[in-house]
Structures are given as structure tokens and as C-alpha cells.
C-alpha positions in Angstrom: -9.8 17.5 0.0 -6.0 17.8 1.8 -3.3 17.3 -0.2 0.0 15.9 1.0 2.2 18.1 -0.7 0.3 21.1 1.0 0.7 20.0 4.2 4.6 19.8 4.7 6.0 20.3 8.1 9.5 20.7 9.0 11.4 20.2 12.9 12.5 24.0 13.1 9.0 25.2 12.4 7.0 23.9 16.0 3.4 24.2 16.6 1.6 26.0 19.5 3.0 23.7 22.3 6.8 23.8 21.0 6.8 20.6 18.9 6.5 19.0 15.3 4.1 15.9 15.1 7.8 13.9 15.4 8.6 14.8 18.5 11.4 17.4 17.4 10.7 20.3 20.2 12.8 22.7 23.0 10.7 21.3 26.0 12.1 19.0 28.3 10.1 16.0 28.5 10.8 12.9 30.9 8.9 10.4 28.3 7.7 10.9 24.8 6.3 7.8 22.9 8.0 7.2 20.1 5.3 5.2 18.3 3.6 7.6 17.4 1.6 6.0 14.3 -0.5 3.0 16.2 -3.0 0.5 15.2 -4.7 -2.7 16.5 -4.9 -4.7 13.2 -8.1 -5.7 12.4 -9.4 -8.6 10.9 -9.7 -7.2 7.0 -5.7 -6.4 8.2 -4.8 -9.5 8.7 -6.6 -11.3 5.7 -4.9 -12.8 2.9 -7.3 -12.1 0.1 -7.5 -8.2 1.2 -3.4 -8.0 1.3 -3.3 -4.4 2.7 -3.2 -2.0 5.8 -5.7 0.7 6.6 -4.8 3.7 7.9 -6.8 6.6 9.3 -6.6 10.1 6.8 -5.9 11.9 10.2 -2.9 9.9 10.8 -1.6 9.6 7.5 -1.7 13.2 6.7 -0.2 14.4 10.3 2.3 12.5 10.3 3.5 10.3 7.0 2.7 13.5 4.5 4.9 15.6 6.9 8.0 13.7 5.6 7.2 12.2 2.4 9.6 14.5 -0.7 7.8 16.3 -3.1 8.0 14.0 -5.7 6.3 11.1 -3.1 3.6 13.6 -2.5 3.3 14.5 -6.1 2.8 10.3 -6.3 0.6 10.4 -4.1 -1.7 12.9 -4.5 -1.9 11.1 -8.4 -3.0 8.2 -7.4 -0.4 6.2 -8.4 1.0 5.9 -4.8 4.3 6.6 -3.1 6.7 4.1 -2.1 7.6 4.3 1.7 10.3 2.0 3.3 10.0 0.0 6.7 12.7 -0.9 9.1 11.1 -4.2 10.9 13.3 -3.6 14.5 13.1 -6.5 15.9 13.9 -8.7 13.2 16.4 -5.8 11.3 15.0 -5.8 7.9 14.3 -3.6 5.2 10.6 -3.6 3.1 9.0 -1.8 1.0 5.4 -0.9 1.1 3.2 1.2 -2.0 0.7 4.5 0.0 -1.9 4.8 -1.8 -5.8 7.0 -0.8 -8.6 5.5 -1.3 -10.3 7.9 -3.4 -13.8 6.9 -2.5 -13.1 6.9 1.6 -10.5 9.0 1.6 -8.7 6.6 4.1 -4.7 5.2 2.8 -3.7 2.0 2.1 -0.4 0.3 2.4 -0.2 -2.3 0.1 2.6 -4.3 -2.1 4.0 -7.4 -0.1 2.0 -6.6 3.3 0.6 -9.9 4.2 4.3 -12.0 3.3 6.6 -9.5 4.7 4.5 -8.3 7.8 1.4 -10.6 8.4 3.0 -14.0 7.6 6.3 -13.4 8.4 5.4 -11.6 11.6 3.0 -14.1 12.3 0.4 -11.0 13.2 -3.1 -11.6 14.1 -6.5 -9.6 15.2 -5.5 -8.0 18.2 -2.0 -7.3 18.0 -1.0 -3.4 17.8 1.8 -2.2 16.0 3.4 0.7 15.5 5.7 3.0 13.2 8.1 5.8 13.7 9.5 7.7 11.4 13.5 7.8 11.6 14.6 10.9 9.7 18.1 9.9 9.5 17.4 6.7 7.6 13.7 8.5 6.0 12.1 5.4 6.7 9.6 4.3 9.4 10.5 1.6 12.0 8.3 -0.7 12.2 7.1 -3.1 15.6 4.7 -5.2 17.0 4.2 -3.2 20.5 1.4 -5.7 21.8 -0.1 -9.3 20.7 -3.4 -9.7 20.9 -5.1 -12.2 24.1 -5.0 -16.0 22.7 
């Protein structure tokens, strides 16, 4: 089992491609997609009675755990969950969700007001693609609806 507290990356420690997961690099690129975490929503992501967003373990371990504080990592590893801030770039609104790890599957979920603050408010549907990007200056994730599903 990989623990978040053991998988920390700083922008000053580049990987073999001279870049960290969040794009800190000395290599000049013409374009680098800032939306590192993307997800096409499934039916269970938008069901009201589930009230959670399921995230793949590898995405969380590589792109979320690396930016958590030691306290947040400890809370996540203990099972309590870590509070994560999300800034909706289109509506300019701040929201808080709790990141937890499902012990049974090793997957991660964002819980809290997922349905109210995102699904209902942004009218999210199955097939919509959402994205997150880390804002290191404000220590939060930016949220965006990247593509709407065809009706």
C-alpha cells in the first residue's frame, strides 16, 4: 500500500524528463495542458444518493498526494480524510470536499457536498468531462467543466 505521506514531490526535484507531475520544468514546451486530472463522469458520479466522485488511485497518488501538507496526508492515511479546497474557475466560487481512501478497493473518493456544489449547481451529467489543476499559490485545486456530453 502506498501512503500519501511517503510520496511527496517538490518542484525543485524534477523527474527523468526534467519535470514534476504539475509541470515545473526547465524544458521549453509550446503547450502543456494544465488540466492534469481529467475525468469523464460516470452514472454513479452524478447519482444523488451516492454523493461522491470516484478518482483513480494512480491519479491521486501521483498528482494529489504530492501537494498535500503532512497534516493532510496523515488525515488521509488514517482514514479520516483530508479537506481539499476547489475553486470553480467559471463561477468563481470556492468549495470544500473531503478526500478519502476506500480501503476495500484502494480507490479514492471526494465526498461532502459533491452533489450540491458541483453536480446540481453546474448541471453535470454522465459523459461530461471535468478537470482539476493545482494552484500552488492559493493551495487549492481549480475545477472546470472541460467538455459537455452530447445530448
